[in-house]
C-alpha positions in Angstrom: -12.8 -17.4 -17.3 -15.4 -16.7 -14.6 -16.4 -13.4 -12.8 -16.3 -14.0 -8.8 -18.5 -12.3 -6.5 -16.8 -9.6 -4.3 -16.8 -11.5 -0.9 -14.3 -14.5 -2.9 -12.3 -11.1 -3.9 -11.6 -10.3 -0.3 -10.4 -13.8 0.6 -8.4 -14.4 -2.4 -6.5 -11.1 -1.2 -5.8 -12.6 2.0 -5.1 -16.3 1.2 -3.8 -16.1 -1.7 0.4 -15.5 -3.4 0.4 -12.3 -5.0 1.8 -13.3 -8.8 1.6 -11.8 -12.1 0.6 -14.2 -15.6 -0.5 -13.8 -19.1 -4.2 -14.1 -19.5 -5.5 -13.8 -23.1 -2.6 -12.2 -24.4 -2.2 -9.5 -21.2 -0.1 -9.7 -18.8 -2.2 -9.0 -15.2 -1.4 -8.7 -11.7 -3.4 -10.8 -9.3 -3.3 -13.7 -6.7 -2.7 -17.2 -7.1 -5.1 -19.9 -5.5 -4.2 -23.4 -5.8 -4.2 -23.8 -9.6 -6.5 -20.6 -10.5 -5.3 -17.2 -11.1 -7.4 -14.4 -9.6 -7.3 -11.0 -11.1 -9.2 -7.5 -11.2 -9.7 -4.5 -13.3 -7.5 -1.6 -13.3 -10.7 -0.2 -10.7 -11.0 -3.3 -8.9 -14.7 -3.2 -9.5 -14.8 -7.0 -11.8 -12.9 -9.9 -10.3 -11.8 -12.9 -12.8 -10.9 -16.4 -12.1 -8.6 -18.1 -14.8 -8.4 -21.5 -14.2 -5.3 -24.0 -15.3 -4.8 -23.4 -18.6 -6.1 -20.4 -19.6 -3.1 -18.5 -18.2 0.4 -18.6 -18.7 4.0 -17.3 -17.7 2.9 -17.3 -14.5 5.3 -15.5 -11.6 5.1 -15.4 -8.2 5.9 -12.4 -6.2 8.3 -12.3 -3.1 7.3 -10.3 0.0 
């Protein structure tokens, strides 16, 4: 998992699909960008990117 800069997080909100996935045993809400899952902590201070194989049980949210 990689920590992302703030400007990338803004584009993830605009271009990604809302989703939830299990990352390191914890359920996280975030955005799916291609084959990467981007999520933040509760205060949206730190944004993290989980690549393929680092997350499981992905569910996309309908709009």
